[in-house]
Backbone of each chain as ProteinMPNN parsed JSONL, in Angstrom:
{"seq_chain_A": "MGNCLFCRIVKGELPSDKVFENEEILAFHDINPVAPVHVLVIPKKHIASAMEIGEEDRTLVGGIHLAIREVARLTGVAGDGFRIVTNIGRHGQQTVPHLHYHVIGGRQLEWRF", "coords_chain_A": {"N_chain_A": [[157.11, 82.121, -7.151], [157.413, 81.217, -4.379], [158.227, 79.23, -2.803], [160.279, 78.009, -3.911], [163.492, 76.502, -3.615], [165.84, 77.431, -4.934], [165.042, 79.865, -5.983], [164.878, 81.225, -3.533], [167.232, 81.37, -2.784], [168.28, 83.018, -4.845], [166.893, 85.372, -4.212], [168.175, 86.054, -1.876], [167.134, 85.156, 0.521], [167.952, 82.825, 1.503], [171.226, 81.542, 2.205], [174.236, 81.258, 0.204], [177.24, 79.925, -1.263], [178.619, 81.846, -3.216], [179.977, 81.872, -6.393], [179.843, 83.2, -8.949], [178.042, 85.973, -10.419], [175.693, 87.566, -12.361], [173.349, 89.754, -14.019], [171.368, 88.133, -14.87], [172.04, 85.471, -13.965], [173.088, 83.11, -11.552], [175.795, 81.586, -9.827], [176.832, 79.13, -7.62], [178.594, 77.037, -5.007], [177.785, 73.707, -4.908], [176.198, 72.098, -2.056], [176.457, 69.445, -1.606], [178.942, 68.269, -2.72], [180.108, 66.25, -5.422], [182.694, 66.097, -6.356], [185.966, 67.687, -6.41], [185.721, 70.242, -7.586], [182.546, 71.468, -7.696], [179.909, 73.101, -8.95], [176.875, 74.724, -9.04], [174.964, 76.364, -11.56], [172.686, 78.682, -12.197], [169.602, 80.054, -13.747], [168.421, 83.22, -12.88], [165.668, 83.728, -13.211], [162.787, 81.709, -12.696], [162.603, 78.647, -13.992], [161.516, 75.507, -14.598], [162.742, 73.067, -15.42], [165.065, 71.719, -17.775], [163.285, 70.773, -19.647], [161.321, 72.74, -19.77], [162.26, 74.901, -20.956], [161.743, 77.706, -23.083], [161.027, 79.084, -26.328], [161.485, 81.825, -25.838], [163.591, 81.815, -24.035], [166.168, 81.292, -25.194], [168.443, 83.02, -25.558], [169.032, 83.263, -22.99], [169.659, 80.736, -22.047], [171.982, 80.395, -23.681], [173.514, 82.414, -22.445], [173.589, 81.207, -19.975], [175.497, 79.205, -20.583], [177.758, 80.793, -21.259], [178.416, 81.836, -18.822], [179.097, 79.455, -17.474], [181.433, 78.849, -18.729], [183.02, 81.066, -17.555], [182.71, 80.222, -14.761], [184.224, 77.946, -14.948], [186.775, 78.839, -15.486], [187.29, 80.385, -13.265], [187.253, 78.473, -11.134], [189.258, 76.871, -11.833], [189.056, 74.686, -13.507], [189.26, 74.9, -16.202], [191.415, 74.176, -17.761], [192.009, 71.313, -17.474], [189.767, 70.024, -17.998], [186.107, 69.253, -17.51], [182.861, 68.474, -16.559], [179.575, 69.349, -17.779], [176.166, 68.867, -16.443], [172.717, 68.536, -16.619], [169.781, 67.626, -14.809], [166.619, 65.959, -15.343], [163.535, 65.522, -14.037], [162.425, 62.359, -12.617], [163.898, 59.998, -13.465], [166.365, 61.239, -14.197], [167.086, 62.1, -11.804], [166.52, 64.67, -10.782], [166.579, 67.078, -8.308], [165.959, 69.635, -7.313], [163.322, 71.651, -8.373], [164.078, 73.601, -10.208], [165.597, 74.953, -12.975], [168.943, 73.888, -13.355], [172.433, 73.765, -13.741], [174.943, 71.459, -13.412], [178.413, 71.96, -12.658], [181.142, 70.05, -12.886], [184.082, 69.001, -11.831], [187.835, 68.91, -11.264], [188.914, 66.596, -10.853], [189.634, 63.26, -12.358], [186.815, 62.249, -14.049], [184.448, 59.512, -14.119], [182.714, 57.495, -16.546], [179.805, 56.658, -16.421], [176.411, 55.798, -15.473]], "CA_chain_A": [[157.754, 80.835, -6.807], [157.9, 81.658, -3.239], [158.797, 78.081, -2.076], [161.37, 77.266, -4.659], [164.763, 76.655, -2.914], [166.817, 78.229, -5.626], [164.368, 81.311, -6.073], [165.077, 81.931, -2.327], [168.82, 81.719, -2.876], [168.397, 84.2, -5.635], [166.451, 86.487, -3.526], [169.052, 86.273, -0.727], [166.55, 84.73, 1.648], [168.653, 81.669, 1.906], [172.569, 81.7, 1.86], [174.898, 80.538, -0.757], [178.593, 80.168, -1.303], [178.593, 82.364, -4.644], [181.277, 81.827, -7.455], [179.659, 84.039, -10.034], [176.854, 86.437, -10.684], [175.385, 88.743, -13.15], [171.882, 90.215, -14.074], [170.431, 86.825, -15.252], [172.705, 84.17, -13.665], [173.851, 82.985, -10.385], [176.458, 80.367, -9.613], [177.232, 78.773, -6.288], [178.96, 75.768, -4.761], [176.798, 72.537, -4.378], [176.253, 71.851, -0.753], [176.75, 67.931, -1.462], [179.731, 68.052, -3.955], [180.602, 64.826, -5.902], [184.057, 66.212, -6.908], [186.568, 68.735, -5.876], [184.845, 71.265, -8.002], [181.009, 71.315, -8.169], [179.097, 74.366, -8.863], [175.525, 74.964, -9.721], [174.705, 77.493, -12.423], [171.09, 78.688, -12.394], [168.979, 81.529, -14.218], [167.529, 83.871, -11.826], [164.294, 83.372, -13.74], [162.347, 80.245, -12.38], [162.448, 77.564, -15.163], [161.338, 74.278, -13.744], [163.697, 72.191, -15.74], [165.336, 71.911, -19.137], [162.051, 70.561, -20.423], [160.538, 73.952, -19.618], [162.928, 76.058, -21.742], [160.944, 78.169, -24.013], [161.716, 80.037, -27.298], [161.944, 83.142, -25.148], [164.723, 81.595, -23.198], [167.074, 80.976, -26.057], [169.468, 83.837, -25.314], [169.213, 83.112, -21.58], [170.369, 79.495, -22.034], [173.315, 80.655, -24.071], [174.068, 83.248, -21.308], [174.126, 80.23, -18.763], [176.799, 78.612, -20.926], [178.827, 81.79, -21.197], [178.676, 81.878, -17.3], [179.757, 78.352, -17.131], [182.971, 79.13, -19.082], [183.666, 81.825, -16.612], [182.814, 79.362, -13.709], [185.286, 76.784, -15.124], [188.053, 79.618, -15.379], [187.26, 80.874, -11.886], [187.458, 77.345, -10.296], [190.538, 76.296, -12.248], [188.959, 73.424, -14.139], [189.111, 75.052, -17.782], [192.355, 73.393, -18.469], [192.005, 69.729, -17.438], [188.35, 69.822, -18.375], [185.044, 69.134, -16.713], [181.5, 68.035, -17.128], [178.209, 69.962, -17.527], [175.12, 68.149, -16.333], [171.389, 68.942, -15.921], [168.971, 66.482, -14.674], [165.247, 66.242, -15.461], [162.631, 64.485, -13.523], [162.626, 61.192, -11.655], [164.945, 59.102, -14.094], [167.422, 62.008, -14.103], [167.34, 62.451, -10.324], [166.401, 66.107, -10.631], [166.311, 67.143, -6.924], [165.272, 70.864, -7.075], [162.642, 71.959, -9.575], [164.425, 75.014, -10.852], [166.783, 74.638, -13.839], [170.426, 74.184, -12.709], [173.552, 73.011, -14.604], [176.132, 71.043, -12.591], [179.631, 72.031, -13.279], [181.724, 69.087, -12.036], [185.595, 68.719, -12.169], [188.825, 68.744, -10.349], [189.49, 65.159, -10.861], [189.188, 62.472, -13.524], [185.603, 61.74, -13.944], [184.093, 58.271, -14.826], [181.663, 57.532, -17.616], [178.762, 55.58, -15.901], [175.241, 56.236, -15.158]], "C_chain_A": [[158.267, 80.996, -5.448], [158.58, 80.443, -2.478], [160.047, 77.471, -2.583], [162.651, 77.646, -3.973], [165.656, 77.547, -3.673], [166.326, 79.664, -5.904], [164.751, 82.08, -4.698], [166.502, 82.258, -2.105], [168.946, 83.038, -3.72], [167.976, 85.425, -4.939], [167.273, 86.908, -2.413], [168.241, 85.794, 0.535], [167.222, 83.497, 2.214], [170.245, 81.969, 1.401], [172.97, 80.809, 0.837], [176.314, 80.901, -0.863], [178.911, 80.5, -2.96], [180.037, 82.3, -5.264], [181.122, 82.909, -8.509], [178.251, 84.538, -10.088], [176.74, 87.516, -11.566], [173.908, 89.129, -13.11], [171.01, 89.045, -13.998], [170.701, 85.578, -14.485], [173.285, 84.24, -12.33], [174.558, 81.575, -10.219], [176.983, 80.21, -8.264], [177.579, 77.363, -6.105], [177.727, 74.89, -4.278], [177.194, 72.226, -2.953], [176.689, 70.25, -0.568], [177.69, 67.659, -2.738], [180.18, 66.522, -4.203], [182.041, 64.806, -6.502], [184.6, 67.457, -6.283], [186.067, 70.157, -6.309], [183.322, 70.926, -8.381], [180.127, 72.361, -7.77], [177.802, 74.204, -9.544], [175.318, 76.251, -10.441], [173.436, 77.513, -12.693], [170.761, 80.048, -13.048], [168.171, 81.946, -13.052], [166.092, 83.608, -12.002], [163.885, 82.038, -13.368], [161.902, 79.671, -13.655], [162.489, 76.277, -14.381], [162.308, 73.274, -14.097], [163.982, 72.634, -17.283], [164.309, 71.545, -20.22], [161.138, 71.729, -20.624], [161.185, 75.208, -20.211], [162.181, 76.468, -22.886], [161.759, 78.911, -25.136], [162.162, 81.229, -26.765], [163.111, 83.01, -24.396], [166.044, 81.34, -23.9], [168.341, 81.679, -25.698], [169.857, 83.645, -23.704], [170.123, 81.75, -21.454], [171.794, 79.622, -22.7], [174.075, 81.413, -23.082], [174.566, 82.303, -20.162], [175.458, 79.742, -19.222], [178.102, 79.515, -20.904], [179.383, 81.793, -19.735], [179.445, 80.614, -16.998], [181.172, 78.359, -17.53], [183.567, 79.863, -18.096], [183.734, 81.024, -15.322], [184.087, 78.493, -13.758], [186.682, 77.553, -15.039], [188.171, 80.006, -13.864], [187.66, 79.797, -10.871], [188.638, 76.576, -10.727], [190.392, 74.998, -13.006], [189.008, 73.583, -15.752], [190.173, 74.187, -18.409], [192.26, 71.966, -18.616], [190.851, 69.308, -17.903], [187.407, 69.449, -17.272], [183.948, 68.532, -17.309], [180.387, 68.985, -16.829], [177.026, 68.94, -17.627], [173.737, 68.842, -15.778], [170.442, 67.649, -15.923], [167.396, 66.892, -14.875], [164.482, 65.083, -14.947], [163.278, 63.455, -12.669], [163.911, 60.428, -12.138], [166.386, 59.848, -13.982], [167.941, 62.195, -12.772], [167.422, 63.95, -10.099], [165.935, 66.308, -9.101], [165.586, 68.587, -6.608], [164.636, 71.272, -8.364], [162.75, 73.306, -10.116], [165.761, 74.621, -11.575], [168.148, 74.854, -13.298], [171.299, 73.253, -13.453], [174.628, 72.698, -13.533], [177.367, 71.285, -13.244], [180.739, 71.187, -12.479], [183.138, 68.855, -12.643], [186.536, 68.703, -11.148], [189.572, 67.453, -10.162], [188.937, 64.48, -11.995], [187.684, 62.091, -13.198], [185.373, 60.431, -14.703], [183.042, 58.556, -15.709], [180.642, 56.409, -17.23], [177.518, 56.313, -15.357], [174.241, 55.371, -14.304]], "O_chain_A": [[159.484, 80.931, -5.277], [159.419, 80.666, -1.606], [160.744, 76.661, -1.973], [162.945, 78.82, -3.744], [166.237, 78.433, -3.045], [167.143, 80.574, -6.045], [164.916, 83.299, -4.67], [166.917, 83.188, -1.414], [169.618, 83.994, -3.334], [168.641, 86.455, -5.054], [167.133, 88.049, -1.972], [168.742, 86.074, 1.624], [167.017, 83.195, 3.39], [170.461, 82.554, 0.339], [172.336, 79.8, 0.53], [176.661, 82.052, -0.599], [179.327, 79.673, -3.77], [181.06, 82.639, -4.669], [182.116, 83.492, -8.942], [177.316, 83.77, -9.863], [177.612, 88.384, -11.579], [173.266, 88.79, -12.116], [170.068, 88.951, -13.211], [169.832, 84.721, -14.321], [173.898, 85.236, -11.946], [173.942, 80.536, -10.456], [177.582, 81.162, -7.762], [177.065, 76.498, -6.814], [176.878, 75.254, -3.464], [178.38, 72.099, -2.651], [177.197, 69.857, 0.482], [177.302, 66.948, -3.665], [180.537, 65.755, -3.309], [182.54, 63.811, -7.028], [183.85, 68.229, -5.687], [186.01, 71.095, -5.515], [183.027, 70.168, -9.305], [179.672, 72.555, -6.643], [177.719, 73.553, -10.585], [175.542, 77.271, -9.789], [172.912, 76.598, -13.327], [171.503, 81.024, -12.93], [167.423, 81.225, -12.392], [165.373, 83.299, -11.052], [164.645, 81.136, -13.72], [160.965, 80.134, -14.306], [163.407, 76.022, -13.602], [162.761, 72.581, -13.186], [163.414, 73.537, -17.897], [164.392, 71.887, -21.399], [160.291, 71.735, -21.517], [160.754, 76.344, -20.016], [161.941, 75.602, -23.727], [162.916, 79.293, -24.966], [163.213, 81.707, -27.192], [163.698, 84.04, -24.067], [167.032, 81.173, -23.186], [169.335, 80.975, -25.525], [170.994, 83.909, -23.312], [171.179, 81.743, -20.822], [172.717, 78.949, -22.239], [175.243, 81.092, -22.861], [175.609, 82.468, -19.53], [176.444, 79.797, -18.487], [179.228, 79.111, -20.613], [180.587, 81.758, -19.481], [180.434, 80.712, -16.272], [182.043, 77.93, -16.774], [184.639, 79.439, -17.664], [184.804, 81.098, -14.719], [184.853, 78.346, -12.805], [187.657, 76.966, -14.569], [189.274, 79.886, -13.332], [188.31, 80.102, -9.871], [189.023, 75.647, -10.016], [191.362, 74.26, -13.178], [188.838, 72.621, -16.501], [189.94, 73.539, -19.429], [192.4, 71.416, -19.708], [190.818, 68.134, -18.274], [187.863, 69.328, -16.135], [184.008, 68.091, -18.457], [180.26, 69.409, -15.68], [176.852, 68.26, -18.638], [173.662, 69.526, -14.757], [170.371, 66.83, -16.84], [166.997, 68.022, -14.592], [164.677, 63.917, -15.291], [164.372, 63.574, -12.119], [164.857, 60.234, -11.375], [167.411, 59.217, -13.727], [169.136, 62.429, -12.59], [168.26, 64.442, -9.344], [164.938, 65.699, -8.713], [164.722, 68.658, -5.733], [165.309, 71.257, -9.394], [161.802, 74.028, -10.426], [166.75, 74.126, -11.033], [168.46, 75.944, -12.818], [170.948, 72.111, -13.751], [175.131, 73.595, -12.856], [177.485, 70.861, -14.393], [181.196, 71.675, -11.446], [183.292, 68.553, -13.826], [186.086, 68.468, -10.027], [190.589, 67.281, -9.489], [187.954, 64.914, -12.594], [187.414, 61.639, -12.086], [185.965, 60.206, -15.759], [182.479, 59.651, -15.724], [180.725, 55.303, -17.764], [177.663, 57.408, -14.813], [173.129, 55.815, -14.018]]}, "seq_chain_B": "MGNCLFCRIVKGELPSDKVFENEEILAFHDINPVAPVHVLVIPKKHIASAMEIGEEDRTLVGGIHLAIREVARLTGVAGDGFRIVTNIGRHGQQTVPHLHYHVIGGRQLEWRF", "coords_chain_B": {"N_chain_B": [[186.787, 72.034, -41.225], [187.573, 69.367, -41.757], [188.391, 66.838, -40.923], [186.909, 66.339, -38.68], [184.955, 64.139, -36.946], [182.133, 64.532, -36.401], [181.597, 66.613, -37.944], [181.796, 65.423, -40.442], [179.694, 63.448, -40.324], [177.599, 65.497, -40.172], [177.785, 66.498, -42.686], [177.11, 64.331, -44.247], [178.958, 62.48, -44.98], [179.512, 60.424, -43.358], [177.672, 57.82, -41.939], [174.626, 58.195, -39.854], [172.351, 57.331, -37.209], [169.578, 58.93, -37.427], [167.728, 61.138, -35.296], [166.584, 63.546, -35.09], [166.415, 66.641, -36.9], [167.306, 69.985, -38.008], [167.78, 73.086, -39.458], [170.084, 74.095, -38.123], [170.895, 72.146, -36.412], [171.615, 68.717, -35.512], [170.543, 65.557, -34.421], [171.473, 62.283, -33.212], [171.439, 58.672, -32.606], [173.621, 57.555, -30.164], [176.607, 55.458, -30.683], [177.544, 53.974, -28.919], [175.681, 53.322, -26.613], [174.794, 54.073, -23.235], [172.543, 53.722, -21.918], [169.04, 52.881, -22.278], [167.99, 54.866, -23.873], [169.94, 56.986, -25.689], [171.168, 59.723, -27.009], [172.793, 61.925, -29.2], [173.209, 65.446, -29.403], [173.986, 67.797, -31.568], [175.544, 70.956, -32.755], [175.4, 72.061, -36.073], [177.321, 73.645, -36.9], [180.898, 73.952, -36.422], [181.972, 73.641, -33.263], [184.317, 73.463, -30.766], [184.062, 72.579, -28.05], [182.114, 73.061, -25.039], [183.567, 74.988, -23.928], [184.289, 76.504, -25.834], [182.119, 77.937, -26.708], [180.65, 81.018, -28.019], [179.86, 84.451, -27.604], [178.378, 85.009, -29.861], [177.054, 82.537, -30.169], [175.027, 82.351, -28.635], [172.108, 82.074, -29.264], [172.12, 79.793, -30.62], [172.885, 77.781, -28.863], [170.752, 77.852, -27.219], [168.874, 77.007, -28.95], [169.847, 74.471, -29.424], [168.992, 73.398, -26.96], [166.161, 73.633, -27.068], [165.889, 71.734, -29.257], [166.633, 69.385, -27.822], [164.573, 69.175, -26.097], [162.631, 68.306, -27.913], [163.74, 65.982, -28.868], [163.615, 64.535, -26.429], [160.905, 64.066, -26.349], [160.451, 62.714, -28.727], [161.797, 60.322, -28.203], [160.61, 59.217, -26.149], [161.282, 59.81, -23.357], [160.522, 62.0, -22.125], [158.55, 62.091, -19.967], [159.098, 60.429, -17.707], [161.738, 61.415, -17.365], [165.226, 62.399, -17.69], [168.64, 62.717, -18.485], [170.994, 65.42, -19.309], [174.105, 65.909, -20.665], [177.337, 67.315, -21.047], [180.603, 66.941, -22.148], [183.863, 68.125, -21.405], [187.071, 68.265, -22.433], [189.869, 66.393, -20.929], [189.466, 65.525, -18.147], [186.767, 65.502, -18.296], [186.266, 63.383, -19.986], [185.82, 64.062, -22.68], [185.268, 62.851, -25.881], [184.863, 63.317, -28.696], [186.014, 66.195, -30.456], [183.919, 68.072, -30.941], [181.303, 70.098, -30.158], [178.973, 68.349, -28.154], [175.778, 67.325, -26.799], [174.848, 64.876, -24.568], [171.937, 62.931, -24.437], [170.347, 61.164, -22.129], [168.515, 58.539, -21.046], [165.602, 56.535, -20.167], [165.847, 54.674, -18.292], [166.214, 54.212, -14.616], [168.658, 56.464, -13.639], [171.829, 56.68, -12.081], [173.767, 58.602, -9.656], [176.594, 59.383, -9.84], [180.046, 59.852, -10.355]], "CA_chain_B": [[187.038, 70.964, -40.119], [187.505, 68.162, -42.6], [188.723, 65.567, -40.258], [186.12, 66.235, -37.392], [183.965, 62.949, -37.082], [180.878, 64.873, -36.352], [181.484, 67.453, -39.182], [181.471, 64.451, -41.47], [178.296, 63.195, -40.121], [176.636, 66.595, -40.673], [177.796, 66.579, -44.171], [176.718, 63.094, -44.788], [180.036, 61.625, -45.36], [179.519, 59.218, -42.502], [176.142, 57.461, -41.588], [174.261, 58.227, -38.573], [170.939, 57.034, -37.003], [169.084, 60.297, -37.085], [166.562, 61.219, -34.498], [165.988, 64.949, -35.227], [167.392, 67.585, -37.657], [166.839, 71.103, -38.442], [168.946, 73.969, -40.173], [171.317, 74.374, -37.229], [171.151, 70.971, -35.437], [171.497, 67.32, -35.732], [170.463, 64.492, -33.324], [171.456, 60.952, -33.587], [171.846, 57.773, -31.522], [175.019, 57.295, -29.719], [176.821, 53.974, -31.149], [177.861, 53.153, -27.57], [174.796, 53.701, -25.596], [174.966, 53.803, -21.846], [171.241, 53.553, -21.326], [168.049, 52.533, -23.442], [167.949, 56.057, -24.809], [171.349, 57.736, -25.622], [171.12, 60.452, -28.377], [173.641, 62.952, -29.206], [172.521, 66.526, -30.134], [175.17, 68.57, -31.959], [175.314, 72.042, -33.722], [176.058, 71.68, -37.473], [178.623, 74.615, -36.818], [181.853, 73.156, -35.489], [182.377, 74.386, -31.955], [185.202, 72.382, -30.224], [183.537, 72.208, -26.914], [181.273, 74.096, -24.297], [184.415, 76.119, -23.483], [184.507, 77.402, -27.075], [180.833, 78.634, -27.016], [180.941, 82.439, -27.86], [178.673, 85.378, -27.467], [177.504, 84.788, -31.151], [176.471, 81.308, -30.277], [173.978, 82.361, -27.708], [170.887, 81.506, -29.725], [172.351, 78.486, -31.075], [172.912, 77.001, -27.649], [169.247, 78.025, -26.727], [168.275, 76.269, -29.906], [170.185, 73.079, -29.024], [168.096, 72.935, -25.826], [164.904, 73.285, -27.699], [166.008, 70.382, -29.996], [166.742, 68.347, -26.9], [163.081, 68.913, -25.677], [162.042, 67.595, -28.999], [164.46, 64.617, -28.875], [163.049, 63.842, -25.416], [159.42, 63.678, -26.551], [160.456, 61.594, -29.799], [162.329, 58.933, -27.738], [159.643, 58.797, -25.032], [161.837, 60.011, -22.114], [160.028, 63.248, -21.489], [157.735, 61.83, -18.964], [160.08, 59.906, -16.709], [162.857, 62.129, -16.947], [166.348, 61.937, -18.284], [169.86, 63.634, -18.114], [171.775, 66.012, -20.372], [175.573, 65.808, -20.093], [178.36, 67.549, -22.158], [182.026, 66.628, -21.529], [185.016, 69.01, -21.934], [188.412, 67.882, -22.185], [190.313, 65.186, -20.358], [188.785, 65.095, -17.014], [185.421, 65.293, -18.466], [186.29, 62.377, -20.931], [185.27, 64.377, -24.041], [185.944, 61.845, -26.863], [185.056, 64.002, -29.982], [186.184, 67.667, -30.041], [182.959, 68.834, -31.628], [180.316, 70.195, -29.134], [177.706, 67.463, -28.395], [175.006, 67.134, -25.637], [174.336, 63.497, -24.53], [170.616, 62.849, -23.859], [170.465, 59.967, -21.73], [167.396, 58.059, -20.303], [165.011, 55.314, -20.51], [165.94, 53.883, -17.011], [166.611, 55.174, -13.649], [169.925, 56.781, -13.719], [172.443, 56.825, -10.843], [174.282, 59.984, -9.372], [177.962, 59.254, -9.455], [181.043, 60.332, -11.433]], "C_chain_B": [[186.777, 69.681, -40.751], [187.613, 66.936, -41.991], [187.736, 65.37, -38.967], [184.98, 65.124, -37.771], [182.597, 63.421, -37.254], [180.475, 65.865, -37.613], [181.19, 66.556, -40.372], [180.281, 63.869, -41.476], [177.406, 64.142, -40.587], [176.643, 66.604, -42.204], [177.423, 65.352, -44.994], [177.721, 62.163, -45.357], [180.155, 60.354, -44.584], [178.07, 59.141, -42.127], [175.832, 57.868, -40.214], [172.744, 57.796, -38.454], [170.192, 58.137, -36.482], [167.74, 60.183, -36.247], [165.758, 62.57, -34.73], [166.934, 65.815, -35.989], [166.646, 68.868, -37.957], [167.929, 71.934, -38.995], [170.296, 73.838, -39.34], [171.74, 73.14, -36.503], [170.833, 69.696, -35.903], [171.419, 66.478, -34.456], [170.538, 63.203, -33.847], [171.691, 60.032, -32.457], [173.322, 57.712, -31.35], [175.47, 55.716, -30.127], [177.33, 53.377, -29.99], [176.943, 53.522, -26.429], [175.051, 53.273, -24.17], [173.614, 53.543, -21.081], [170.267, 53.306, -22.571], [167.995, 53.588, -24.348], [169.156, 56.848, -24.593], [171.462, 58.368, -27.018], [172.053, 61.659, -28.145], [173.11, 64.184, -29.869], [173.616, 67.408, -30.325], [174.624, 69.966, -32.639], [175.983, 71.579, -35.037], [177.383, 72.417, -37.549], [179.578, 73.909, -36.042], [182.272, 74.188, -34.315], [183.105, 73.209, -31.209], [184.676, 71.822, -28.853], [182.745, 73.227, -26.235], [182.245, 75.232, -23.91], [184.616, 77.011, -24.625], [183.137, 78.16, -27.441], [181.114, 80.228, -26.822], [179.708, 83.265, -27.829], [177.776, 85.148, -28.853], [176.737, 83.467, -31.289], [175.249, 81.197, -29.32], [172.629, 81.725, -28.145], [170.883, 80.101, -30.068], [172.227, 77.486, -30.011], [171.558, 76.847, -27.092], [168.549, 76.975, -27.721], [168.563, 74.685, -29.795], [169.242, 72.489, -27.87], [166.714, 72.718, -26.347], [164.733, 72.046, -28.549], [165.95, 69.345, -29.014], [165.27, 67.983, -26.384], [162.392, 68.049, -26.636], [162.482, 66.184, -29.109], [163.893, 63.919, -27.609], [161.637, 63.232, -25.646], [159.462, 62.631, -27.609], [160.868, 60.404, -29.166], [161.607, 58.514, -26.467], [160.299, 58.873, -23.582], [161.265, 61.205, -21.312], [159.074, 63.204, -20.246], [158.432, 61.474, -17.689], [161.243, 60.604, -16.344], [164.19, 61.619, -17.686], [167.578, 63.002, -17.999], [170.527, 64.249, -19.198], [173.051, 66.231, -19.892], [176.297, 66.325, -21.308], [179.719, 67.628, -21.507], [183.018, 67.729, -22.158], [186.174, 68.512, -21.429], [188.716, 66.478, -21.51], [189.646, 64.56, -19.279], [187.341, 64.758, -17.248], [185.011, 64.001, -19.339], [185.506, 62.776, -22.11], [186.051, 63.58, -25.072], [186.004, 62.505, -28.313], [185.061, 65.335, -29.872], [185.264, 68.554, -31.013], [181.686, 68.924, -30.575], [179.171, 69.147, -29.183], [177.234, 67.291, -26.854], [174.516, 65.529, -25.715], [172.888, 63.624, -23.893], [170.374, 61.472, -23.626], [169.354, 59.588, -20.704], [166.906, 56.704, -20.573], [165.178, 54.147, -19.326], [166.396, 54.832, -15.958], [168.112, 55.359, -13.601], [170.655, 57.04, -12.265], [173.29, 58.158, -10.883], [175.838, 59.679, -8.897], [178.901, 59.49, -10.751], [182.397, 59.899, -11.386]], "O_chain_B": [[185.866, 68.953, -40.356], [186.996, 65.972, -42.443], [187.792, 64.335, -38.304], [184.238, 65.241, -38.746], [181.869, 62.891, -38.094], [179.367, 65.914, -38.148], [180.39, 66.925, -41.231], [179.716, 63.717, -42.559], [176.487, 63.806, -41.333], [175.612, 66.706, -42.868], [177.424, 65.351, -46.225], [177.422, 61.219, -46.088], [180.761, 59.369, -45.006], [177.347, 60.13, -42.007], [176.755, 57.891, -39.399], [171.983, 57.878, -39.418], [170.119, 58.343, -35.271], [166.861, 59.345, -36.453], [164.54, 62.673, -34.59], [168.144, 65.751, -35.768], [165.43, 68.826, -38.145], [169.053, 71.434, -38.986], [171.38, 73.528, -39.834], [172.867, 73.083, -36.009], [169.864, 69.523, -36.642], [172.184, 66.704, -33.518], [169.836, 62.88, -34.805], [172.111, 60.491, -31.395], [174.119, 57.807, -32.283], [174.676, 54.809, -29.876], [177.576, 52.173, -30.062], [177.4, 53.988, -25.386], [175.506, 52.15, -23.952], [173.552, 53.224, -19.894], [170.653, 53.505, -23.723], [167.952, 53.344, -25.554], [169.419, 57.339, -23.495], [171.779, 57.722, -28.018], [172.083, 62.286, -27.085], [172.533, 64.002, -30.941], [174.221, 67.81, -29.331], [173.455, 70.079, -33.01], [176.962, 70.834, -35.06], [178.375, 71.963, -38.12], [179.207, 73.278, -35.052], [182.787, 75.295, -34.473], [182.55, 72.12, -31.061], [184.877, 70.637, -28.585], [182.655, 74.312, -26.809], [181.792, 76.332, -23.594], [185.057, 78.15, -24.468], [183.099, 78.927, -28.403], [181.64, 80.703, -25.816], [178.605, 82.754, -28.023], [176.546, 85.128, -28.803], [175.962, 83.23, -32.216], [174.575, 80.173, -29.213], [172.088, 80.9, -27.41], [169.937, 79.333, -29.893], [171.568, 76.459, -30.172], [171.23, 75.8, -26.534], [167.727, 76.172, -27.281], [167.721, 73.816, -30.021], [168.822, 71.332, -27.861], [166.13, 71.669, -26.077], [163.683, 71.405, -28.593], [165.242, 68.373, -29.274], [164.839, 66.836, -26.264], [161.643, 67.15, -26.256], [161.692, 65.288, -29.408], [163.687, 62.709, -27.708], [161.282, 62.132, -25.223], [158.663, 61.697, -27.54], [160.316, 59.372, -29.547], [161.99, 57.547, -25.809], [159.918, 58.101, -22.702], [161.467, 61.386, -20.111], [158.861, 64.223, -19.588], [158.334, 62.194, -16.695], [161.754, 60.495, -15.23], [164.201, 60.514, -18.227], [167.393, 64.017, -17.328], [170.662, 63.509, -20.172], [173.197, 66.714, -18.77], [176.011, 65.924, -22.437], [179.934, 68.279, -20.485], [182.898, 68.116, -23.32], [186.368, 68.319, -20.228], [187.901, 65.557, -21.551], [189.275, 63.387, -19.292], [186.743, 63.916, -16.578], [183.858, 63.588, -19.456], [184.635, 62.035, -22.565], [187.279, 63.617, -25.139], [186.974, 62.321, -29.048], [184.15, 65.825, -29.204], [185.673, 69.491, -31.7], [181.129, 67.89, -30.208], [178.465, 69.083, -30.189], [178.002, 67.156, -25.901], [173.939, 65.036, -26.684], [172.701, 64.357, -22.922], [170.21, 60.65, -24.528], [169.247, 60.206, -19.645], [167.6, 55.835, -21.103], [164.747, 52.997, -19.412], [166.851, 55.953, -16.187], [168.799, 54.34, -13.521], [170.012, 57.596, -11.374], [173.501, 58.745, -11.944], [176.19, 59.745, -7.719], [178.538, 59.338, -11.917], [183.197, 60.278, -12.242]]}, "name": "protein", "num_of_chains": 2, "seq": "MGNCLFCRIVKGELPSDKVFENEEILAFHDINPVAPVHVLVIPKKHIASAMEIGEEDRTLVGGIHLAIREVARLTGVAGDGFRIVTNIGRHGQQTVPHLHYHVIGGRQLEWRFMGNCLFCRIVKGELPSDKVFENEEILAFHDINPVAPVHVLVIPKKHIASAMEIGEEDRTLVGGIHLAIREVARLTGVAGDGFRIVTNIGRHGQQTVPHLHYHVIGGRQLEWRF"}
């Protein structure tokens, strides 16, 4: 996946403002934040979207959620709350075809789409 | 968790308009839809929110995502895309303290919070 933006970030070919990293997962600040806290949490493995999560990815997806907990603590949103969002395809406005979870918080969020 | 709304739906004490069910997971239409397709996907096990997902829930969370894929196919949003959202706490506007993933689609979604 040589041209995938997030694969290039994982490989260190492109810079990112890292929040958390382990063997399987990377978290970094979104360059176009929609709230005071806006972090992207991605698997290092290339998965095109949540529609491409396979049986073999079960524990990886669980691991992403454990990483999100850690990101929430590190960014100070664990107490007041936050939102986890992942977009799929055109209607969802997915912009990078590599699975990523938006962790959004730091202010009161609205409920509209 | 006798008073939890979603635990009562899981137990059949309260009705729901089911979309998908397996041993671990239940999916049903949201009673206050924000889009033509708006389904809630929940673990039958009581987990208060995504902040309470534990190491032992890794494969369950993966299973929820496999169920979401199935829900997307069943509701016809897999092709055009959709959004997966889970809210935590006050800033996220979490309304029921039982982990649930909103599957939202059926029209072009906006990107604002």
